[in-house]
C-alpha positions in Angstrom: 7.2 -71.9 -86.5 7.0 -71.9 -82.6 9.4 -74.7 -81.5 8.8 -73.9 -77.8 5.0 -74.6 -78.2 5.7 -77.8 -80.0 8.2 -78.9 -77.3 5.7 -78.2 -74.6 3.2 -80.4 -76.4 5.6 -83.3 -76.1 6.4 -83.0 -72.4 3.1 -84.8 -71.4 3.4 -87.8 -73.7 7.2 -88.1 -73.1 6.7 -88.3 -69.3 3.8 -90.7 -69.8 5.8 -93.1 -72.0 9.1 -93.0 -70.0 7.7 -92.9 -66.5 4.0 -93.5 -66.0 3.4 -96.5 -68.3 6.5 -98.4 -67.2 5.3 -97.9 -63.6 1.9 -99.3 -64.5 3.6 -102.5 -65.8 5.7 -102.8 -62.6 2.6 -102.3 -60.4 0.6 -104.9 -62.3 3.5 -107.4 -62.0 3.9 -106.8 -58.3 0.1 -107.1 -57.8 0.1 -110.5 -59.5 3.1 -111.6 -57.4 1.4 -110.4 -54.2 -1.8 -112.3 -55.0 0.1 -115.5 -56.0 2.1 -115.4 -52.7 -1.1 -114.9 -50.7 -2.8 -117.8 -52.4 0.2 -120.1 -51.9 0.5 -119.3 -48.2 -3.2 -119.7 -47.7 -2.9 -123.2 -49.1 -0.3 -124.1 -46.5 2.6 -124.2 -48.9 5.8 -122.3 -49.1 6.2 -119.5 -51.6 9.3 -118.6 -53.5 8.0 -115.1 -53.9 9.7 -112.7 -51.4 7.5 -111.7 -48.4 8.2 -108.1 -49.0 6.6 -108.0 -52.4 3.3 -106.7 -50.9 5.0 -103.7 -49.4 6.9 -103.0 -52.6 3.6 -103.1 -54.5 2.1 -100.7 -52.0 5.0 -98.2 -52.5 4.8 -98.5 -56.3 1.0 -98.2 -56.3 1.1 -95.0 -54.2 3.7 -93.5 -56.4 1.7 -94.5 -59.5 -1.4 -92.8 -58.2 0.4 -89.5 -57.6 2.1 -89.7 -61.0 -1.1 -90.3 -62.9 -2.8 -87.3 -61.2 0.3 -85.2 -61.9 0.5 -86.2 -65.5 -3.2 -85.4 -66.0 -2.7 -81.9 -64.5 0.4 -81.5 -66.7 -1.6 -82.5 -69.8 -4.4 -80.0 -69.3 -2.2 -77.1 -68.2 -0.5 -76.2 -71.5 -3.7 -75.9 -73.7 -5.6 -74.3 -70.8 -3.1 -71.6 -70.3 -2.6 -71.1 -74.0 -6.3 -70.3 -74.1 -6.1 -68.1 -71.0 -3.2 -66.1 -72.6 -5.0 -65.8 -76.0 -8.2 -64.5 -74.2 -6.1 -62.4 -71.7 -8.4 -63.8 -69.1 -6.7 -61.8 -66.3 -8.2 -58.7 -67.9 -11.5 -60.1 -69.4 -12.5 -62.3 -66.5 -10.1 -61.7 -63.5 -12.4 -63.6 -61.1 -12.4 -66.7 -63.2 -8.6 -66.4 -63.7 -8.1 -66.2 -60.0 -10.4 -69.1 -59.3 -8.4 -71.3 -61.8 -5.2 -70.5 -60.1 -6.7 -71.1 -56.7 -8.1 -74.5 -57.9 -4.6 -75.5 -58.9 -3.3 -74.8 -55.4 -6.2 -76.6 -53.8 -5.9 -79.7 -56.1 -2.1 -80.1 -55.7 -2.3 -79.4 -51.9 -5.1 -81.9 -51.4 -3.2 -84.5 -53.4 -0.2 -84.0 -51.1 -2.3 -84.2 -48.0 -4.2 -87.3 -49.3 -0.8 -89.0 -49.8 0.1 -88.3 -46.1 -3.3 -88.7 -44.5 -4.2 -91.7 -42.4 -7.6 -91.1 -40.6 -10.5 -92.1 -42.8 -12.3 -88.8 -42.5 -9.3 -86.8 -43.8 -8.6 -89.3 -46.6 -12.2 -88.9 -47.7 -12.0 -85.1 -47.5 -8.7 -84.8 -49.4 -9.7 -87.4 -52.0 -13.0 -85.4 -52.7 -11.1 -82.1 -53.0 -8.5 -83.6 -55.3 -11.0 -85.3 -57.5 -13.3 -82.2 -57.7 -10.4 -79.9 -58.4 -9.1 -82.2 -61.1 -12.6 -82.4 -62.8 -13.1 -78.6 -62.7 -9.7 -77.8 -64.1 -10.1 -80.5 -66.8 -13.4 -78.9 -68.1 -11.9 -75.5 -68.8 -11.7 -74.1 -72.3 -9.0 -74.9 -74.7 -8.5 -78.6 -73.9 -8.7 -81.2 -76.7 -11.5 -83.4 -75.4 -13.5 -85.0 -78.3 -16.8 -84.5 -76.5 -18.7 -86.1 -79.4 -16.6 -89.2 -79.2 -16.1 -89.4 -75.4 -16.0 -93.2 -75.5 -12.7 -93.1 -77.5 -11.4 -89.9 -76.0 -7.9 -89.8 -74.5 -9.1 -86.9 -72.3 -12.0 -88.8 -70.8 -9.9 -92.0 -70.3 -7.3 -89.9 -68.5 -9.7 -88.1 -66.2 -11.4 -91.4 -65.3 -8.2 -93.3 -64.6 -6.9 -90.3 -62.5 -10.1 -90.5 -60.4 -9.7 -94.2 -60.0 -6.1 -93.6 -58.8 -7.3 -91.0 -56.3 -9.9 -93.5 -55.0 -7.3 -96.3 -54.7 -5.0 -94.0 -52.8 -7.8 -93.1 -50.4 -8.7 -96.7 -49.6 -5.2 -98.1 -48.9 -5.7 -98.1 -45.2 -9.1 -99.7 -45.4 -7.7 -102.6 -47.6 -5.4 -103.7 -44.8 -7.9 -103.2 -42.0 -10.9 -104.9 -43.6 -11.0 -108.6 -42.7 -14.0 -109.2 -45.0 -11.8 -108.3 -48.1 -14.5 -106.2 -49.6 -12.2 -103.2 -50.0 -9.5 -105.5 -51.5 -12.0 -106.9 -54.0 -13.1 -103.4 -54.9 -9.4 -102.4 -55.3 -8.7 -105.3 -57.6 -11.8 -104.7 -59.8 -11.3 -101.0 -60.1 -7.6 -101.4 -60.9 -8.4 -104.0 -63.6 -10.6 -101.3 -65.2 -7.8 -98.8 -64.7 -5.3 -101.1 -66.5 -7.6 -101.4 -69.4 -7.9 -97.6 -69.5 -4.1 -97.3 -69.4 -4.0 -99.5 -72.6 -6.7 -97.3 -74.1 -4.6 -94.2 -73.1 -1.6 -95.6 -75.1 -3.8 -96.0 -78.2 -5.8 -92.8 -78.0 -2.7 -90.8 -77.0 -0.9 -91.9 -80.1 -3.9 -91.0 -82.2 -4.2 -87.5 -80.7 -0.5 -86.8 -81.5 -1.5 -87.3 -85.1 -4.6 -85.3 -84.9 -3.4 -82.2 -83.0 -1.4 -80.0 -85.4 2.0 -78.6 -84.9 2.2 -74.8 -84.4 3.1 -74.1 -88.1 0.2 -76.3 -89.3 -2.5 -74.6 -87.1 -3.3 -71.7 -89.4 -4.2 -74.0 -92.3 -5.7 -76.9 -90.3 -8.1 -74.8 -88.4 -9.5 -73.5 -91.6 -10.8 -76.9 -92.5 -14.4 -78.0 -92.2 -14.2 -80.9 -89.8 -17.9 -81.9 -90.2 -17.6 -82.3 -94.0 -13.9 -83.3 -93.9 -12.9 -80.7 -96.4 -9.9 -78.3 -96.3 -9.2 -75.3 -98.4 -7.1 -75.7 -101.6 -3.5 -74.9 -101.2 -2.2 -72.5 -103.9 0.7 -73.9 -105.9 4.1 -72.5 -105.2 5.1 -69.4 -107.1 7.3 -70.1 -110.2 11.0 -69.3 -109.6 
């Protein structure tokens, strides 16, 4: 039994449950408060909602975007490097191994620069690099994807919501500068979709924890015929 491997499996869901998903709830609540205050002020009335709620929503939203991309990278890293170690990729395909490491550096560096960037051109450049790097890394071997059931796949939900968070982070400045509110409307619509995907993440992530075997179960589970849903017979225990 490899307890270290099983512990590493739990880091991703543990951080998602204790940090990311609660932050989603806070961001959604603050978004609703911000909208309610804006509507009340537009109608000429006074609002009991503090005027600083919009800035707090912005701070929480930016943190959430970075956290979602980070948790996505964390989730794909363990199975990817497990496959890399099993295949000894540094010997069998050193160029590919080097490119994977380089892609990690580019993706994380681009995310940091996107968080700090203000000019539209650089926000577009760093958002594109972050998104492209995330997709390339996510499609490496060894990651549990459920390609044949992509519509209920925790992996595909996660990649999609991470890309939406990257886009939201990239358009923050445009939301406040656009008087036509087109960027604000796009932000609202896309983040409603993201919220639904977060709910789906909670459901599919729980399912995947049941489907992905523990280290001591793997030798038996991977002998099963997943198409016909048949597993080999387990011999009875030897008589004492």
